[in-house]
N, C-alpha and C positions, 0 to 999 in steps of 0.2 A: 438066464443067459444061454443055456443049452438049447432052449426052445427057439430063441432068436437066431442062433447060429443055424439051426435046422431049417428055419424059414428062409434064411438067406441062401442056404444051399438049394432049397426047392426053387427059389426064384432063379438062381443060376441055371439050374437044369431046365426049368420051364422056358426061359428066354432062349436058351440054347436050342431047345426043341422047336421053338417058334422060328428061329432063324433057319434051322434045317428044313422045316416044312416050307418056308418061303423059298429056299433055294431049290427044293424039289419042284415046286410049282413053276419057278422061273425056267428050269431046264425042260420039264416035260411039256408044259403048255406054251413054251416059246414066248413068254410074256416080255414086255419091255422092262428094262431095268428101272425106269422111272416109276412104273406101277408097283413092282415088288418092293422097291426101296421105300415108297410111301406107305405100303401096307405094313412093312416092318416098323416104320416110324410110328404109325398109328397104334398098332397093337402093343409094341414094347413100351411106348410112353404111357398108354392107358394102364398098363400093368403096374406102373409106379404110383398111380393115384393113391392107393391105400397105404403107402409107405409110412406116413405119420402115425398111423394106427398100429403099425407092425414093429417098427424099429424105434428104440428109445435113444439111439445115439447115431450121429451122422457118419461114424466111421464104418459101420456096416455098409451103408450106401456108397461111401467112398471106395471101399474094397470092390464092390460090384462094378462101379463105374470104371475103375482102373482095369479090371479084368476084361471088360468088353472093349475098352479103348485099345488095349493091347491086342485083342483078337482082331479088331478092325485094322489095326496098323500092320499086323503080321500078314493078313490076307490081302492087303492092298494090291500087291504085285504078284499074286498067285492065281491059281485056277479056282480058288475057293471064294465063297460069298460074292459071286458075280451078281447076285440079285441085289446087292447093296452097292457094289462098286461100278457096275456097268451103266454109266451115264456119260453123255457127250460133254456136258458142261463141267467146268472145274468147280469143285465144291469141297469144303472142309466140314460140311454140316454133320456128317456121320461121326466125326471125331469130337465135335462140340456138343453133341447130344448128351453123352454121359456127363460132361461137365455141367451142362445146363440143368440136368436132373439133380445132380449132387448139390449145386449151389441153391437151387430152389428148395430142396429138402433142408439144407443147412440153415437157410434164412428162416424157414418156418419153425425149425427147432430152436433157433436162437431167440426169436421173438415170441416163442410159445404160442403160435397161432397156426394150427394145422391147415386152415382154409387157404393160407397163402400158397402152399404147395399144391393143394387140390385144384384150385382154379387155374393156376399157372400151367399145370400139366394137362388139364382138360382142353385148354385153348391151344396149347402146343400140339397136342395129339390130334385134335379134330380140325381146327381152323387152318393150320399150316398145310396139311395134305390137301384139304379142300381147295385152298387157294392155288396150290401148285398144279393139281390135276386139271382144274377148270381153266387156269391160265394157259397151260401147255397144250390142251387138247381141243379147246373151242376157239375157232378162228373168226366166225361171223360176229359182227358187232363187238369185236375185241381189238385190242392193240396195246402197244407198250405205253406206259404212262410218261407223259412229258410235261414237266412243270418248270417254270422259270428258266427255260432254255436248256434244261437238263433232261435227258432221256434215261429212265430207269429200266432195269431188266424185268420189272414187274408189269403185269397187264391190268387193265381196268376191271375186267371180270374177275380176275384172281383176287385183287384187293377188295372188290365188292363182296366176294364170297367170304373172304377172311373177316371183314368187318361185320357182316350180317350174322355169320355163324358165331363169332366171338361175343356179339351182343346178346344173342339168344342164350348161349351157354352161361354168360355172366348173369343175366336176369334170373334164370332158373336156379343157378348155384347160390346166388345172393339171397334169393327168396327162402331157400331151404336153410341157409346159414343163419339169416336174421329172423326167420319165421315171421316176416313182415314184408309186404309189398307197398312201399311208399315212394315219395319223390327221391329220397336218398338212395333207395335201391336202384331206381332208374338212372340217376345221374352218376352213381358209382359204376354201374354196368356200362353206361355210355362212355365214360372216361376210360375204363379198361379197354373197351373195344377200339376206341379211337387211338389211344396211345400204343396199344399192341399192333394195330394196323400200320401205324407210322413206323414202328420198330421193324416190322416185316418189310415195309416198303424200302427203308433205307439200309437194310441189311445187305451184305455182300458175300457171295460165295458160301452160302449156308450158315452165315453167322447168326441168322434168326433163331437157330436152335438155342442160342444163348441170350440174345436180346429180347426175344418174346417173353420168356418166363420172368426175366429180370424186370422188364417194363411193367408186367402185370403186378408183380409183387410191390414195386415202388408205388404204383397208383393205390393199391390196397393199403399200404402202410400210411400213405398220405391222407386218404379219405375215410378209412374205417376207424 
């Protein structure tokens, strides 16, 4: 138990240093808040991928999630962590990220299936920023998605980037998990990519930090 507490402390320090590094880059290089926010999202979420191999109880992860939620909440209206908060759009995504990580870990712990958390975090860490950055910064051959008379705040290129990257991630992860590449590997990966893309498409104000990992886990529980 002492070793696990020490690891949790190191994670706390490590992610805090990551946020500090991100904040320094934001201020010194005059980067856009959207860029530094997505960098923090990518690196912090990737850092949680090994959680199932480190923590044997969800309460350690819950404690870390609560601490970072409080840090985000306290700095919301201050001069600190502008690299996270300095965006034009309204979003609750930064607050939902700790919850999404905790729920993902809890479900993988509850069902005794580490892969649930691993794939959910890989897609959340990589595909979500890829979709956001491409969708926000590429204007040519791009535009907001409009389906059945409803206009979404997502773009065609952003959703295409999310789908293609999540499909590739799922194919590779499932191959290593199952040690087999067959038709099941392909259709499970395709299902994960499709459902998580829809979860990202229908999300609102950053709720995809919660809906993406949950959608990935639901598909895996259904098909694996």
